[in-house]
ZAMARGU-4260 file (C-alpha; in steps of 0.2 Angstrom, whole numbers, plus 5000, padded with zeros to 4 digits):
<rodrens>
0) 5061/5014/4981 | 5044/5021/4987 | 5037/5018/4969 | 5033/5000/4974 | 5022/5005/4989
5) 5003/5007/4988 | 4997/5024/4983 | 4995/5035/4998 | 5006/5025/5010 | 5022/5034/5005
10) 5015/5051/5009 | 5010/5045/5026 | 5028/5041/5031 | 5032/5059/5033 | 5015/5065/5040
15) 5017/5076/5055 | 5004/5066/5065 | 5013/5053/5075 | 4998/5042/5075 | 4997/5042/5056
20) 5015/5037/5054 | 5012/5023/5067 | 4998/5016/5057 | 5009/5017/5042 | 5022/5006/5051
25) 5009/4992/5053 | 5005/4993/5035 | 5024/4992/5031 | 5026/4977/5042 | 5012/4968/5033
30) 5020/4972/5016 | 5038/4967/5022 | 5031/4950/5027 | 5022/4948/5010 | 5026/4938/4995
35) 5028/4953/4983 | 5047/4955/4983 | 5048/4973/4976 | 5035/4979/4989 | 5043/4970/5003
40) 5060/4977/4999 | 5053/4995/4998 | 5043/4992/5014 | 5059/4987/5024 | 5069/5002/5017
45) 5055/5013/5023 | 5055/5004/5040 | 5074/5007/5042 | 5071/5026/5040 | 5056/5026/5052
50) 5067/5016/5065 | 5076/5033/5068 | 5059/5043/5069 | 5058/5058/5081 | 5044/5048/5090
55) 5050/5035/5101 | 5034/5025/5099 | 5036/5025/5080 | 5054/5021/5080 | 5052/5006/5092
60) 5037/5000/5081 | 5048/5001/5066 | 5062/4992/5074 | 5051/4978/5080 | 5044/4976/5062
65) 5061/4975/5055 | 5066/4962/5068 | 5050/4952/5064 | 5053/4951/5045 | 5072/4948/5046
70) 5080/4932/5042 | 5083/4920/5056 | 5089/4902/5058 | 5083/4889/5070 | 5093/4881/5077
75) 5107/4895/5075 | 5122/4883/5073 | 5126/4865/5069 | 5138/4854/5078 | 5142/4837/5071
80) 5153/4833/5086 | 5166/4819/5086 | 5162/4806/5073 | 5172/4790/5070 | 5184/4787/5056
85) 5175/4782/5040 | 5159/4790/5044 | 5148/4793/5028 | 5141/4810/5023 | 5131/4818/5038
90) 5116/4830/5035 | 5106/4842/5045 | 5092/4853/5041 | 5089/4871/5048 | 5073/4880/5047
95) 5073/4898/5039 | 5062/4910/5048 | 5057/4927/5042 | 5048/4935/5028 | 5047/4926/5011
100) 5061/4937/5006 | 5072/4927/5018 | 5071/4912/5006 | 5078/4923/4991 | 5094/4925/5001
105) 5111/4923/4992 | 5121/4908/4999 | 5139/4906/5003 | 5148/4891/5010 | 5165/4889/5018
110) 5173/4874/5025 | 5181/4858/5019 | 5168/4845/5014 | 5154/4856/5018 | 5139/4859/5006
115) 5122/4867/5007 | 5107/4873/4998 | 5090/4881/5002 | 5075/4870/4999 | 5058/4877/5003
120) 5059/4885/5020 | 5074/4874/5025 | 5093/4876/5024 | 5100/4859/5020 | 5118/4856/5026
125) 5129/4841/5022 | 5147/4837/5028 | 5158/4823/5021 | 5171/4821/5035 | 5189/4821/5030
130) 5205/4820/5039 | 5204/4837/5048 | 5192/4846/5059 | 5177/4856/5052 | 5176/4874/5056
135) 5164/4880/5043 | 5151/4893/5039 | 5135/4894/5029 | 5130/4912/5026 | 5114/4919/5020
140) 5113/4937/5014 | 5099/4946/5005 | 5085/4959/5006 | 5079/4952/5023 | 5096/4954/5031
145) 5110/4942/5035 | 5112/4926/5045 | 5127/4915/5048 | 5126/4896/5052 | 5142/4890/5061
150) 5145/4872/5057 | 5158/4862/5067 | 5164/4844/5069 | 5179/4833/5069 | 5184/4815/5066
155) 5189/4805/5082 | 5206/4797/5083 | 5197/4780/5087 | 5179/4774/5084 | 5168/4779/5098
160) 5161/4765/5109 | 5153/4761/5126 | 5142/4775/5133 | 5145/4786/5118 | 5139/4772/5106
165) 5124/4768/5117 | 5119/4787/5117 | 5120/4787/5098 | 5109/4771/5097 | 5096/4779/5109
170) 5096/4795/5099 | 5093/4786/5082 | 5080/4775/5090 | 5070/4790/5096 | 5070/4800/5079
175) 5054/4791/5073 | 5045/4802/5061 | 5059/4815/5060 | 5069/4803/5048 | 5066/4805/5029
180) 5076/4806/5014 | 5087/4821/5008 | 5093/4822/4990 | 5111/4827/4988 | 5112/4846/4987
185) 5117/4855/4972 | 5133/4865/4972 | 5132/4881/4982 | 5119/4893/4975 | 5107/4906/4979
190) 5090/4899/4977 | 5073/4896/4985 | 5055/4902/4981 | 5050/4918/4989 | 5032/4913/4992
195) 5034/4899/5004 | 5030/4901/5023 | 5037/4891/5038 | 5036/4873/5037 | 5036/4859/5050
200) 5049/4845/5054 | 5067/4843/5050 | 5073/4834/5034 | 5088/4823/5035 | 5098/4811/5023
205) 5093/4793/5022 | 5109/4787/5031 | 5108/4801/5044 | 5096/4809/5057 | 5095/4826/5065
210) 5091/4828/5084 | 5087/4845/5090 | 5094/4845/5108 | 5081/4853/5120 | 5086/4869/5128
215) 5103/4870/5118 | 5098/4879/5102 | 5110/4867/5093 | 5106/4854/5079 | 5117/4838/5082
220) 5118/4827/5067 | 5121/4808/5070 | 5123/4793/5058 | 5112/4778/5060 | 5127/4768/5065
225) 5130/4763/5084 | 5142/4777/5088 | 5137/4794/5097 | 5144/4810/5104 | 5140/4819/5119
230) 5127/4834/5118 | 5135/4851/5119 | 5131/4862/5134 | 5118/4876/5133 | 5125/4893/5128
235) 5129/4905/5142 | 5119/4922/5143 | 5125/4939/5145 | 5123/4946/5163 | 5119/4963/5168
240) 5132/4969/5180 | 5144/4955/5181 | 5153/4951/5198 | 5172/4952/5199 | 5184/4941/5210
245) 5193/4946/5225 | 5198/4965/5227 | 5215/4970/5221 | 5226/4981/5232 | 5224/5000/5229
250) 5237/5009/5219 | 5232/5027/5223 | 5247/5037/5226 | 5258/5028/5214 | 5268/5037/5199
255) 5257/5050/5191 | 5253/5046/5173 | 5250/5062/5163 | 5251/5058/5145 | 5252/5075/5137
260) 5270/5081/5139 | 5278/5085/5123 | 5263/5079/5113 | 5257/5097/5112 | 5241/5101/5104
265) 5242/5090/5089 | 5226/5080/5085 | 5236/5064/5082 | 5252/5057/5088 | 5263/5045/5079
270) 5269/5031/5090 | 5286/5035/5098 | 5288/5022/5110 | 5291/5003/5110 | 5278/4993/5119
275) 5283/4983/5134 | 5284/4964/5136 | 5279/4967/5155 | 5268/4983/5158 | 5267/4990/5175
280) 5253/4998/5185 | 5256/5017/5187 | 5241/5022/5197 | 5222/5023/5198 | 5209/5036/5196
285) 5192/5036/5204 | 5177/5039/5192 | 5159/5036/5193 | 5148/5021/5197 | 5152/5006/5187
290) 5163/5012/5173 | 5162/5003/5157 | 5168/5011/5140 | 5183/5021/5140 | 5191/5032/5126
295) 5207/5044/5125 | 5207/5060/5115 | 5219/5061/5100 | 5231/5072/5109 | 5232/5059/5124
300) 5227/5072/5136 | 5209/5068/5141 | 5201/5052/5146 | 5182/5049/5144 | 5173/5036/5155
305) 5155/5030/5153 | 5148/5025/5170 | 5134/5013/5167 | 5126/5013/5184 | 5122/5032/5183
310) 5119/5044/5170 | 5136/5052/5170 | 5151/5053/5158 | 5167/5056/5168 | 5180/5067/5159
315) 5198/5066/5166 | 5212/5078/5163 | 5226/5066/5163 | 5240/5078/5168 | 5231/5083/5184
320) 5219/5068/5186 | 5205/5080/5189 | 5188/5072/5186 | 5173/5082/5179 | 5156/5074/5179
325) 5145/5077/5163 | 5126/5073/5166 | 5118/5064/5151 | 5100/5060/5147 | 5101/5041/5148
330) 5114/5028/5155 | 5130/5029/5146 | 5138/5012/5140 | 5152/5015/5128 | 5162/5031/5121
335) 5171/5036/5106 | 5180/5052/5100 | 5181/5060/5083 | 5197/5059/5074 | 5200/5078/5077
340) 5195/5077/5095 | 5181/5090/5093 | 5166/5078/5096 | 5163/5064/5109 | 5150/5051/5105
345) 5142/5041/5119 | 5131/5026/5117 | 5116/5025/5129 | 5102/5013/5135 | 5093/5008/5151
350) 5092/4991/5158 | 5075/4989/5150 | 5083/4994/5134 | 5073/5010/5133 | 5082/5026/5129
355) 5093/5018/5116 | 5103/5032/5107 | 5119/5041/5105 | 5124/5057/5114 | 5134/5069/5103
360) 5145/5081/5114 | 5156/5096/5111 | 5172/5090/5118 | 5178/5108/5122 | 5162/5114/5131
365) 5156/5097/5137 | 5138/5100/5132 | 5126/5089/5122 | 5124/5095/5104 | 5112/5082/5099
370) 5104/5065/5105 | 5103/5053/5091 | 5089/5039/5092 | 5097/5023/5087 | 5091/5005/5086
375) 5089/4995/5102 | 5105/4993/5113 | 5119/5003/5104 | 5135/4995/5110 | 5154/4999/5108
380) 5154/5012/5094 | 5169/5018/5085 | 5175/5032/5073 | 5182/5026/5056 | 5197/5033/5047
385) 5186/5042/5036 | 5177/5051/5050 | 5161/5041/5050 | 5153/5035/5066 | 5149/5016/5066
390) 5137/5010/5080 | 5134/4992/5083 | 5116/4988/5087 | 5116/4973/5099 | 5098/4970/5098
395) 5096/4973/5079 | 5109/4962/5070 | 5116/4977/5061 | 5128/4992/5062 | 5122/5009/5059
400) 5133/5021/5050 | 5132/5040/5053 | 5140/5053/5042 | 5156/5062/5047 | 5147/5075/5057
405) 5141/5060/5068 | 5123/5067/5067 | 5115/5060/5051 | 5111/5042/5048 | 5120/5037/5031
410) 5119/5018/5030 | 5117/5001/5038 | 5126/4985/5037 | 5117/4969/5042 | 5128/4956/5052
415) 5124/4940/5062 | 5118/4942/5080 | 5124/4952/5091 | 5137/4964/5086 | 5147/4970/5101
420) 5160/4982/5094 | 5168/4988/5078 | 5186/4991/5073 | 5194/4996/5056 | 5210/4993/5047
425) 5223/5007/5045 | 5218/5012/5027 | 5199/5012/5030 | 5196/4997/5018 | 5189/4985/5030
430) 5179/4985/5046 | 5176/4970/5058 | 5163/4966/5071 | 5163/4953/5084 | 5146/4944/5083
435) 5143/4938/5101 | 5129/4925/5100 | 5134/4919/5083 | 5152/4916/5088 | 5158/4924/5072
440) 5168/4940/5066 | 5161/4949/5052 | 5172/4957/5039 | 5164/4972/5030 | 5170/4981/5014
445) 5170/4999/5019 | 5170/5005/5001 | 5153/4997/4998 | 5147/4995/5016 | 5143/4977/5013
450) 5148/4962/5023 | 5161/4951/5014 | 5161/4936/5026 | 5159/4930/5043 | 5173/4920/5051
455) 5169/4907/5064 | 5179/4910/5080 | 5179/4904/5098 | 5164/4905/5109 | 5156/4922/5113
460) 5167/4935/5105 | 5164/4951/5115 | 5177/4963/5107 | 5191/4964/5095 | 5206/4976/5090
465) 5215/4979/5073 | 5234/4981/5073 | 5240/4998/5068 | 5247/4991/5052 | 5229/4984/5048
470) 5235/4966/5045 | 5230/4957/5062 | 5214/4956/5071 | 5214/4950/5089 | 5197/4944/5096
475) 5192/4942/5114 | 5181/4927/5116 | 5172/4928/5133 | 5166/4911/5135 | 5181/4902/5128
480) 5194/4911/5140 | 5204/4914/5125 | 5208/4925/5111 | 5208/4921/5092 | 5219/4930/5079
485) 5212/4933/5062 | 5223/4939/5047 | 5214/4954/5041 | 5219/4951/5023 | 5216/4933/5020
490) 5203/4932/5034 | 5211/4916/5041 | 5209/4912/5059 | 5222/4906/5071 | 5220/4900/5089
495) 5212/4899/5102 | 5226/4906/5113 | 5222/4904/5132 | 5221/4920/5142 | 5213/4924/5158
500) 5195/4921/5163 | 5181/4929/5154 | 5191/4941/5142 | 5179/4955/5139 | 5189/4967/5128
505) 5204/4968/5117 | 5217/4982/5112 | 5233/4984/5103 | 5249/4994/5108 | 5252/5008/5096
510) 5268/5000/5089 | 5258/4984/5086 | 5271/4974/5095 | 5258/4968/5109 | 5240/4965/5110
515) 5230/4965/5126 | 5215/4955/5133 | 5205/4962/5148 | 5200/4948/5159 | 5184/4952/5168
520) 5183/4936/5178 | 5202/4936/5184 | 5204/4954/5187 | 5219/4956/5175 | 5225/4961/5158
525) 5234/4948/5148 | 5248/4954/5137 | 5251/4945/5121 | 5263/4943/5107 | 5251/4944/5092
530) 5263/4934/5081 | 5263/4919/5091 | 5248/4921/5103 | 5259/4918/5118 | 5255/4928/5134
535) 5271/4938/5139 | 5264/4945/5155 | 5248/4946/5166 | 5245/4963/5174 | 5233/4964/5189
540) 5220/4978/5189 | 5204/4982/5198 | 5189/4971/5201 | 5178/4966/5186 | 5188/4975/5173
545) 5178/4979/5157 | 5187/4989/5143 | 5204/4996/5139 | 5210/5011/5129 | 5228/5014/5124
550) 5233/5032/5123 | 5238/5037/5105 | 5255/5042/5111 | 5258/5024/5116 | 5264/5027/5134
555) 5249/5022/5145 | 5233/5012/5144 | 5217/5014/5154 | 5207/5000/5161 | 5189/5003/5168
560) 5185/4992/5184 | 5167/4990/5185 | 5166/4984/5203 | 5179/4997/5210 | 5173/5012/5202
565) 5190/5016/5196 | 5202/5016/5181 | 5218/5008/5182 | 5233/5017/5173 | 5245/5004/5165
570) 5262/5009/5158 | 5263/5000/5141 | 5276/5009/5132
</rodrens>
């Protein structure tokens, strides 16, 4: 790959002098943004390697260069809204930003009546409204990364009139110079010259116009008729430490919940219990300051808790409830355990996003074996069935994949912004990520480590879980107050199904009979029948619950409560 770099540049990439490597990053950034495709591809590959450089300054510079030359869409989604029956073809144009390589991306379109093409530096989208709603996706994937454009709309039961019609008239009247002609797009194809830079303006069909709604990041397409639709609301932003609701009563002193018992020292425990329609609270454990991520060891004896307001990992012996504090170099956020229980992986970053990395701990001695430098803001990491460690990079539109030892970067998968978590099917064929700000779930082929498709879901998916049989994915959609259910084989979505307020995390019972949504805004856990989406029970927990881990033996689940500094023990089997 370095054959396409200028003479001398490849040798500077491994120079022991940090300043030499830093200067090489600047040269690579220029090449990655250039029109020479081979050189640009080689430059981005070199930047990916330098993003994990031992020098923090070099790593951050390489990460910034990758972000600056990656594909991006403006606006990031299109909502045609409610259109009257008989509406002709609607069109919208979205600008493609990034290096010239972005214009050489492959193109995939899903959605009834939806067509798209790349023309210059624009992604041109058309929709011919039919009888049903549109929940479509235009996906671009190539050497400059990946980007998805969710496209939605529906046909109103009756023609719009009154204030809606007046709003549409006003929108069309104000378009002025934004209106121009757009020829019908060719069938879905991967096209677009690689040497074009960013253009100006939006291109729309002769019978339609596009309005970019100020402050929303949404393109709203309207016809030149006298009907209109209301503008969508601006997208909500992630908060730092989110507030909970009223305190729940303390449950200390309730039934003790040791999960070891007859599990012995086995490294994995087959499900032995039937999950309950109505789980009950079995106690609480006080841990560190603002617990977030939780994980249970394969033998169900130990709980690991990442406390994100201090640099401490809490390690809980579940038989005795004794808590040990393990200091870390940076603030822990989420935690995962290797399949054999020998290693613990903790994602870390500070509020200013410095210190981004993963701590690799020896589970027996509870000491750090290594601190990995990752992309900016590593999120809810997970260990795949084949033992590899997958780390979603919230600030980087990608998932980093580490070898089975958890200490060597082995690959990277680009997904839409911003991956929050990752989960796997039972046989290790597919991985899934909830892409928060894109409102999609990406399905990844684990044999090739390439994204298969991104499925549109309800607003702001924060977490997901895959059923033990690998057939069902439950997605917690934070801003929708709902979960969606995705068939892991066909990738078809059902839902949304209402749960509590601000569902932050999802989990499955070990028998697959129930799924769970952790509702941060309503201080509860919703219990669902994954076949129907029906809530069978609501379990009150502590204030501002964040995440949930079900013990492998299926008896108990553990919910972190960010505002209580506790973990609630829930009997689920």
